[in-house]
NUVOMI-914273 format. One record per residue (C-alpha): residue number from 1; x negated, y, z negated. Coordinates in Angstrom, 3 decimals. Layout:
+-----+----------+----------+----------+
: num :        X :        Y :        Z :
+-----+----------+----------+----------+
: NUM :        X :        Y :        Z :
...
+-----+----------+----------+----------+
//
This chain:
+-----+----------+----------+----------+
: num :        X :        Y :        Z :
+-----+----------+----------+----------+
:   1 :   11.507 :   -2.237 :  -10.797 :
:   2 :   12.362 :    1.050 :  -12.580 :
:   3 :    9.428 :    3.479 :  -12.723 :
:   4 :    9.911 :    3.956 :  -16.474 :
:   5 :    9.844 :    0.241 :  -17.253 :
:   6 :    6.477 :   -0.856 :  -18.623 :
:   7 :    5.448 :   -4.408 :  -17.820 :
:   8 :    4.618 :   -6.471 :  -20.908 :
:   9 :    1.392 :   -8.455 :  -21.132 :
:  10 :    0.293 :  -10.774 :  -23.894 :
:  11 :   -3.300 :   -9.971 :  -24.918 :
:  12 :   -5.781 :  -11.567 :  -27.277 :
:  13 :   -5.636 :   -9.064 :  -30.148 :
:  14 :   -9.414 :   -8.879 :  -30.561 :
:  15 :   -9.695 :   -7.428 :  -27.030 :
:  16 :   -7.623 :   -4.436 :  -28.158 :
:  17 :   -9.998 :   -3.758 :  -31.044 :
:  18 :   -8.039 :   -5.482 :  -33.790 :
:  19 :  -10.317 :   -6.974 :  -36.456 :
:  20 :   -9.003 :  -10.535 :  -36.247 :
:  21 :  -12.184 :  -12.469 :  -35.422 :
:  22 :  -13.415 :  -15.206 :  -37.756 :
:  23 :  -16.170 :  -12.873 :  -38.989 :
:  24 :  -13.776 :   -9.967 :  -39.563 :
:  25 :  -14.854 :   -8.178 :  -36.394 :
:  26 :  -13.337 :   -7.650 :  -32.958 :
:  27 :  -14.267 :   -7.898 :  -29.268 :
:  28 :  -12.737 :   -4.686 :  -27.955 :
:  29 :  -12.850 :   -4.556 :  -24.154 :
:  30 :  -12.743 :   -1.080 :  -22.624 :
:  31 :  -11.096 :   -2.162 :  -19.388 :
:  32 :   -8.288 :   -3.897 :  -21.285 :
:  33 :   -7.912 :   -1.555 :  -24.271 :
:  34 :   -8.475 :    1.800 :  -22.550 :
:  35 :   -7.692 :    1.404 :  -18.860 :
:  36 :   -5.037 :   -1.296 :  -18.481 :
:  37 :   -3.329 :   -0.410 :  -21.764 :
:  38 :   -2.345 :    2.943 :  -20.227 :
:  39 :   -0.244 :    1.141 :  -17.642 :
:  40 :    1.076 :   -1.960 :  -19.417 :
:  41 :    2.771 :   -2.590 :  -22.732 :
:  42 :    0.172 :   -4.730 :  -24.470 :
:  43 :    1.480 :   -7.306 :  -26.961 :
:  44 :   -1.464 :   -8.208 :  -29.247 :
:  45 :   -1.535 :  -11.866 :  -30.257 :
:  46 :   -4.085 :  -13.909 :  -32.196 :
:  47 :   -3.185 :  -17.597 :  -32.459 :
:  48 :   -5.770 :  -18.325 :  -35.165 :
:  49 :   -4.300 :  -15.678 :  -37.446 :
:  50 :   -0.771 :  -16.746 :  -36.493 :
:  51 :   -1.376 :  -20.312 :  -37.711 :
:  52 :   -2.612 :  -19.020 :  -41.065 :
:  53 :   -6.396 :  -19.235 :  -40.835 :
:  54 :   -6.819 :  -15.698 :  -42.176 :
:  55 :   -9.541 :  -13.058 :  -41.733 :
:  56 :  -12.359 :  -13.712 :  -42.317 :
:  57 :  -12.185 :  -17.490 :  -41.870 :
:  58 :  -14.426 :  -20.479 :  -41.234 :
:  59 :  -15.356 :  -20.730 :  -37.525 :
:  60 :  -13.845 :  -23.454 :  -35.352 :
:  61 :  -15.058 :  -25.212 :  -32.217 :
:  62 :  -14.024 :  -27.756 :  -29.577 :
:  63 :  -15.210 :  -31.281 :  -30.387 :
:  64 :  -15.078 :  -34.390 :  -28.194 :
:  65 :  -13.794 :  -37.305 :  -30.283 :
:  66 :  -12.593 :  -40.826 :  -29.621 :
:  67 :   -9.035 :  -39.466 :  -29.921 :
:  68 :   -9.692 :  -36.742 :  -27.349 :
:  69 :  -10.748 :  -33.085 :  -27.569 :
:  70 :   -9.976 :  -31.530 :  -30.952 :
:  71 :  -10.389 :  -28.078 :  -32.476 :
:  72 :  -12.223 :  -28.539 :  -35.754 :
:  73 :  -14.059 :  -26.497 :  -38.358 :
:  74 :  -17.771 :  -26.001 :  -37.803 :
:  75 :  -18.693 :  -26.452 :  -41.476 :
:  76 :  -15.631 :  -28.548 :  -42.369 :
:  77 :  -14.978 :  -31.286 :  -39.787 :
:  78 :  -11.853 :  -32.264 :  -41.724 :
:  79 :  -10.242 :  -28.983 :  -40.654 :
:  80 :   -8.295 :  -29.783 :  -37.470 :
:  81 :   -6.053 :  -27.089 :  -35.978 :
:  82 :   -5.459 :  -28.622 :  -32.548 :
:  83 :   -1.800 :  -29.367 :  -33.124 :
:  84 :   -1.138 :  -26.031 :  -34.835 :
:  85 :   -2.607 :  -24.084 :  -31.903 :
:  86 :   -0.533 :  -26.083 :  -29.439 :
:  87 :    2.630 :  -25.409 :  -31.445 :
:  88 :    1.797 :  -21.692 :  -31.532 :
:  89 :    1.484 :  -21.666 :  -27.728 :
:  90 :    4.901 :  -23.318 :  -27.499 :
:  91 :    6.366 :  -20.729 :  -29.884 :
:  92 :    5.002 :  -17.773 :  -27.907 :
:  93 :    6.219 :  -19.228 :  -24.604 :
:  94 :    9.670 :  -19.822 :  -26.082 :
:  95 :   10.081 :  -16.527 :  -27.951 :
:  96 :    8.416 :  -14.152 :  -25.469 :
:  97 :    9.874 :  -15.020 :  -22.044 :
:  98 :    9.725 :  -11.335 :  -21.059 :
:  99 :    5.921 :  -11.358 :  -20.847 :
: 100 :    4.784 :  -10.963 :  -17.237 :
: 101 :    1.234 :  -12.193 :  -17.787 :
: 102 :   -1.497 :  -12.786 :  -20.339 :
: 103 :   -5.103 :  -11.640 :  -20.858 :
: 104 :   -7.148 :  -14.111 :  -22.904 :
: 105 :  -10.498 :  -13.950 :  -24.722 :
: 106 :  -13.129 :  -15.903 :  -22.848 :
: 107 :  -15.272 :  -18.644 :  -24.440 :
: 108 :  -12.934 :  -18.921 :  -27.433 :
: 109 :  -12.085 :  -22.443 :  -28.692 :
: 110 :   -8.488 :  -21.274 :  -28.940 :
: 111 :   -8.073 :  -18.759 :  -26.075 :
: 112 :  -10.774 :  -19.543 :  -23.488 :
: 113 :   -9.396 :  -20.681 :  -20.123 :
: 114 :  -12.612 :  -22.308 :  -18.891 :
: 115 :  -16.278 :  -22.883 :  -19.731 :
: 116 :  -15.678 :  -23.065 :  -23.475 :
: 117 :  -18.418 :  -24.890 :  -25.383 :
: 118 :  -17.421 :  -28.507 :  -25.936 :
: 119 :  -19.448 :  -30.268 :  -28.626 :
: 120 :  -20.117 :  -33.975 :  -28.166 :
: 121 :  -21.679 :  -36.591 :  -30.470 :
: 122 :  -24.431 :  -37.511 :  -28.013 :
: 123 :  -25.633 :  -34.266 :  -26.408 :
: 124 :  -25.763 :  -30.528 :  -26.782 :
: 125 :  -22.618 :  -28.496 :  -26.230 :
: 126 :  -21.618 :  -28.107 :  -22.596 :
: 127 :  -19.401 :  -25.351 :  -21.193 :
: 128 :  -16.625 :  -27.477 :  -19.744 :
: 129 :  -13.863 :  -26.991 :  -22.317 :
: 130 :  -10.520 :  -25.185 :  -22.365 :
: 131 :   -9.233 :  -23.537 :  -25.534 :
: 132 :   -6.367 :  -25.409 :  -27.199 :
: 133 :   -4.019 :  -22.407 :  -27.316 :
: 134 :   -4.818 :  -21.438 :  -23.704 :
: 135 :   -4.158 :  -25.014 :  -22.582 :
: 136 :   -0.820 :  -24.913 :  -24.383 :
: 137 :    0.162 :  -21.647 :  -22.664 :
: 138 :   -0.803 :  -23.007 :  -19.264 :
: 139 :    1.368 :  -26.069 :  -19.889 :
: 140 :    4.370 :  -24.218 :  -21.351 :
: 141 :    4.355 :  -21.121 :  -19.117 :
: 142 :    2.726 :  -22.161 :  -15.830 :
: 143 :    4.283 :  -19.215 :  -13.961 :
: 144 :    2.571 :  -16.575 :  -16.094 :
: 145 :   -0.414 :  -14.944 :  -14.385 :
: 146 :   -3.331 :  -15.440 :  -16.805 :
: 147 :   -6.899 :  -14.162 :  -16.754 :
: 148 :   -9.829 :  -13.775 :  -19.128 :
: 149 :  -11.273 :  -10.333 :  -19.854 :
: 150 :  -14.553 :  -11.343 :  -18.197 :
: 151 :  -12.690 :  -12.268 :  -15.012 :
: 152 :  -11.080 :   -8.833 :  -14.912 :
: 153 :  -14.533 :   -7.282 :  -14.562 :
: 154 :  -14.616 :   -8.688 :  -11.026 :
: 155 :  -12.646 :   -6.260 :   -8.786 :
: 156 :  -11.212 :   -8.992 :   -6.557 :
: 157 :  -10.067 :  -11.141 :   -9.496 :
: 158 :   -8.605 :   -8.090 :  -11.242 :
: 159 :   -6.679 :   -7.082 :   -8.112 :
: 160 :   -5.414 :  -10.643 :   -7.684 :
: 161 :   -4.240 :  -10.763 :  -11.316 :
: 162 :   -2.434 :   -7.416 :  -11.045 :
: 163 :   -0.792 :   -8.456 :   -7.788 :
: 164 :    0.577 :  -11.624 :   -9.430 :
: 165 :    1.720 :   -9.739 :  -12.541 :
: 166 :    3.803 :   -7.299 :  -10.497 :
: 167 :    5.246 :  -10.066 :   -8.317 :
: 168 :    6.301 :  -12.037 :  -11.380 :
: 169 :    7.720 :   -8.907 :  -13.037 :
: 170 :    9.857 :   -8.259 :   -9.941 :
: 171 :   11.103 :  -11.837 :  -10.124 :
: 172 :   12.003 :  -11.387 :  -13.804 :
: 173 :   14.052 :   -8.295 :  -12.933 :
: 174 :   15.862 :  -10.232 :  -10.197 :
: 175 :   16.917 :  -13.128 :  -12.430 :
: 176 :   18.081 :  -11.083 :  -15.418 :
: 177 :   21.628 :  -11.380 :  -14.087 :
: 178 :   23.447 :  -13.764 :  -11.801 :
: 179 :   21.529 :  -14.028 :   -8.546 :
: 180 :   23.456 :  -14.146 :   -5.275 :
: 181 :   22.139 :  -15.805 :   -2.152 :
: 182 :   21.919 :  -12.375 :   -0.516 :
: 183 :   19.823 :  -11.003 :   -3.398 :
: 184 :   17.442 :  -13.966 :   -3.197 :
: 185 :   17.145 :  -13.526 :    0.552 :
: 186 :   16.404 :   -9.809 :    0.140 :
: 187 :   13.759 :  -10.545 :   -2.505 :
: 188 :   12.152 :  -13.166 :   -0.282 :
: 189 :   12.236 :  -10.875 :    2.757 :
: 190 :   10.297 :   -8.231 :    0.828 :
: 191 :    7.600 :  -10.770 :   -0.114 :
: 192 :    7.304 :  -12.678 :    3.173 :
: 193 :    4.059 :  -11.153 :    4.371 :
: 194 :    2.541 :  -11.206 :    0.897 :
: 195 :    3.202 :  -14.956 :    0.838 :
: 196 :    1.825 :  -15.364 :    4.348 :
: 197 :   -1.439 :  -13.748 :    3.274 :
: 198 :   -1.862 :  -16.224 :    0.427 :
: 199 :   -0.577 :  -19.533 :    1.756 :
: 200 :    0.848 :  -20.095 :    5.232 :
: 201 :    2.233 :  -23.566 :    4.415 :
: 202 :    4.014 :  -22.227 :    1.325 :
: 203 :    5.361 :  -19.315 :    3.369 :
: 204 :    7.098 :  -21.765 :    5.715 :
: 205 :    8.226 :  -24.078 :    2.911 :
: 206 :    9.740 :  -21.266 :    0.833 :
: 207 :   11.473 :  -19.876 :    3.908 :
: 208 :   13.278 :  -23.199 :    4.379 :
: 209 :   14.180 :  -23.225 :    0.691 :
: 210 :   15.808 :  -19.778 :    0.881 :
: 211 :   17.635 :  -20.645 :    4.086 :
: 212 :   19.566 :  -23.340 :    2.217 :
: 213 :   20.296 :  -21.254 :   -0.873 :
: 214 :   24.005 :  -20.659 :   -0.202 :
: 215 :   26.050 :  -17.801 :   -1.635 :
: 216 :   25.214 :  -18.595 :   -5.264 :
: 217 :   21.874 :  -20.399 :   -5.681 :
: 218 :   21.887 :  -22.949 :   -8.522 :
: 219 :   19.472 :  -22.575 :  -11.436 :
: 220 :   17.372 :  -25.479 :  -10.187 :
: 221 :   16.786 :  -23.820 :   -6.820 :
: 222 :   15.836 :  -20.526 :   -8.476 :
: 223 :   13.352 :  -22.329 :  -10.725 :
: 224 :   11.888 :  -24.082 :   -7.678 :
: 225 :   11.601 :  -20.778 :   -5.819 :
: 226 :    9.797 :  -19.141 :   -8.756 :
: 227 :    7.399 :  -22.080 :   -9.016 :
: 228 :    6.675 :  -22.056 :   -5.273 :
: 229 :    6.238 :  -18.269 :   -5.265 :
: 230 :    3.774 :  -18.069 :   -8.149 :
: 231 :    1.880 :  -21.197 :   -7.071 :
: 232 :    1.434 :  -19.715 :   -3.601 :
: 233 :    0.273 :  -16.371 :   -4.983 :
: 234 :   -2.187 :  -18.091 :   -7.332 :
: 235 :   -4.344 :  -18.907 :   -4.302 :
: 236 :   -6.463 :  -15.859 :   -3.410 :
: 237 :   -5.600 :  -14.467 :    0.007 :
: 238 :   -8.277 :  -15.250 :    2.599 :
: 239 :   -9.751 :  -12.805 :    5.102 :
: 240 :   -8.316 :  -14.863 :    7.958 :
: 241 :   -4.814 :  -14.801 :    6.482 :
: 242 :   -5.051 :  -11.056 :    5.897 :
: 243 :   -6.070 :  -10.549 :    9.538 :
: 244 :   -3.108 :  -12.658 :   10.629 :
: 245 :   -0.700 :  -10.496 :    8.601 :
: 246 :   -2.273 :   -7.248 :    9.798 :
: 247 :   -1.897 :   -8.386 :   13.390 :
: 248 :    1.792 :   -9.160 :   12.727 :
: 249 :    2.306 :   -5.568 :   11.602 :
: 250 :    0.356 :   -4.284 :   14.598 :
: 251 :    2.696 :   -6.246 :   16.844 :
: 252 :    5.653 :   -4.214 :   15.601 :
: 253 :    3.846 :   -0.973 :   16.460 :
: 254 :    2.153 :   -1.757 :   19.744 :
: 255 :    5.006 :   -0.361 :   21.862 :
: 256 :    5.204 :    2.949 :   19.998 :
: 257 :    1.521 :    3.794 :   19.427 :
: 258 :   -0.511 :    5.800 :   21.856 :
: 259 :   -3.691 :    4.295 :   23.337 :
: 260 :   -5.991 :    6.048 :   20.856 :
: 261 :   -3.987 :    5.068 :   17.766 :
: 262 :   -3.613 :    1.521 :   19.032 :
: 263 :   -7.340 :    1.172 :   19.669 :
: 264 :   -8.179 :    2.643 :   16.250 :
: 265 :   -5.879 :    0.207 :   14.465 :
: 266 :   -7.239 :   -2.799 :   16.366 :
: 267 :  -10.797 :   -1.688 :   15.605 :
: 268 :  -10.003 :   -1.341 :   11.885 :
: 269 :   -8.466 :   -4.835 :   11.759 :
: 270 :  -11.447 :   -6.312 :   13.616 :
: 271 :  -13.906 :   -4.531 :   11.315 :
: 272 :  -12.132 :   -5.938 :    8.271 :
: 273 :  -12.142 :   -9.415 :    9.837 :
: 274 :  -15.932 :   -9.162 :   10.243 :
: 275 :  -16.073 :   -7.904 :    6.629 :
: 276 :  -17.615 :   -4.667 :    7.840 :
: 277 :  -14.770 :   -2.619 :    6.314 :
: 278 :  -12.464 :   -2.960 :    3.298 :
: 279 :   -8.880 :   -4.157 :    3.641 :
: 280 :   -7.795 :   -0.700 :    2.518 :
: 281 :   -8.800 :    0.798 :    5.884 :
: 282 :   -6.356 :   -1.050 :    8.190 :
: 283 :   -3.664 :   -0.940 :    5.472 :
: 284 :   -3.977 :    2.849 :    5.246 :
: 285 :   -3.670 :    3.178 :    9.027 :
: 286 :   -0.616 :    0.914 :    9.091 :
: 287 :    1.092 :    2.934 :    6.371 :
: 288 :    0.396 :    6.154 :    8.249 :
: 289 :    1.757 :    4.746 :   11.515 :
: 290 :    4.915 :    3.384 :    9.886 :
: 291 :    5.517 :    6.808 :    8.331 :
: 292 :    5.348 :    8.345 :   11.803 :
: 293 :    7.385 :    5.509 :   13.342 :
: 294 :    9.701 :    4.405 :   10.495 :
: 295 :   11.016 :    0.861 :   10.359 :
: 296 :   13.121 :    0.128 :    7.301 :
: 297 :   11.986 :   -3.483 :    6.884 :
: 298 :    8.320 :   -2.398 :    6.849 :
: 299 :    8.929 :    0.171 :    4.107 :
: 300 :   10.250 :   -2.647 :    1.891 :
: 301 :    7.324 :   -5.039 :    2.374 :
: 302 :    5.392 :   -5.570 :   -0.864 :
: 303 :    2.294 :   -6.437 :    1.147 :
: 304 :    2.240 :   -3.148 :    2.993 :
: 305 :    3.816 :   -0.767 :    0.473 :
: 306 :    3.701 :   -2.212 :   -3.054 :
: 307 :    4.971 :   -0.491 :   -6.176 :
: 308 :    3.001 :    2.768 :   -6.508 :
: 309 :    1.786 :    1.751 :   -9.978 :
: 310 :    0.618 :   -1.577 :   -8.593 :
: 311 :   -1.256 :    0.074 :   -5.739 :
: 312 :   -3.015 :    2.461 :   -8.131 :
: 313 :   -3.982 :   -0.327 :  -10.524 :
: 314 :   -5.289 :   -2.575 :   -7.770 :
: 315 :   -7.619 :    0.225 :   -6.672 :
: 316 :   -8.948 :    1.087 :  -10.151 :
: 317 :  -12.761 :    1.133 :  -10.408 :
: 318 :  -14.436 :   -1.098 :  -12.966 :
: 319 :  -15.574 :    0.919 :  -16.031 :
: 320 :  -19.344 :    1.173 :  -16.307 :
+-----+----------+----------+----------+
//
């Protein structure tokens, strides 16, 4: 991916400080609007404004009805925007295929991905709903990495989101033109250990898929690869899988490292496996050793040496 190319993310406009809330206010989030906005091209979107509700506007909420979950007005139950929000999600998915991910406003009856208040006729509201627009995006663009702003406050969830965004952006670059079997194989080779860290079964399954790609993979195979890739990466990498990958890399170095370096690397991997040290420690040692003992394939591994921008973003501290 070119260093000058900024990855595009869809973002709930209120999180960027735009006054689009039903009460005329906003929900500016510093991490999104100040920190991440420096590194991504943020595309502000507000589905409620897009469907013509205006600012300010009557509030809406999720309501359980005999016909299913609907998005209705709080004061005016006759106001039903469920279908309009779903159509807006379809429009965005269709007209903005170059987005590489989406940050959504939590708890919103339109944008919330989980734990949105669902109002029922027989009991108090329970936080089990999904916003209608968010549900539409998830259905129309299942490959997009998506996260709520509250989830990004958690360092591990933020790192996982950023990792998926960059992986999907690399895939988008690959498929802009006609993809040869060799190009697909090269792309897969770069991501092999990243896949192994997330899902060992998917790693083997995708490997078989690429092996049968031929010289010019058909569109259906490319779509299947993208689905398998992003589904695999959607599962957070486990400590055990990370240890497995780190030991693979160690295996390629064991014959060139001196006793002290070898012992230090093994100790760092073991300490991470016991959760006594961060993953960054054995990764840093591996990068140093591969610089001293270069192996071209290792330098191309996204797990070991990701895009510099990605590495910096994944290590960003959470604003206080």
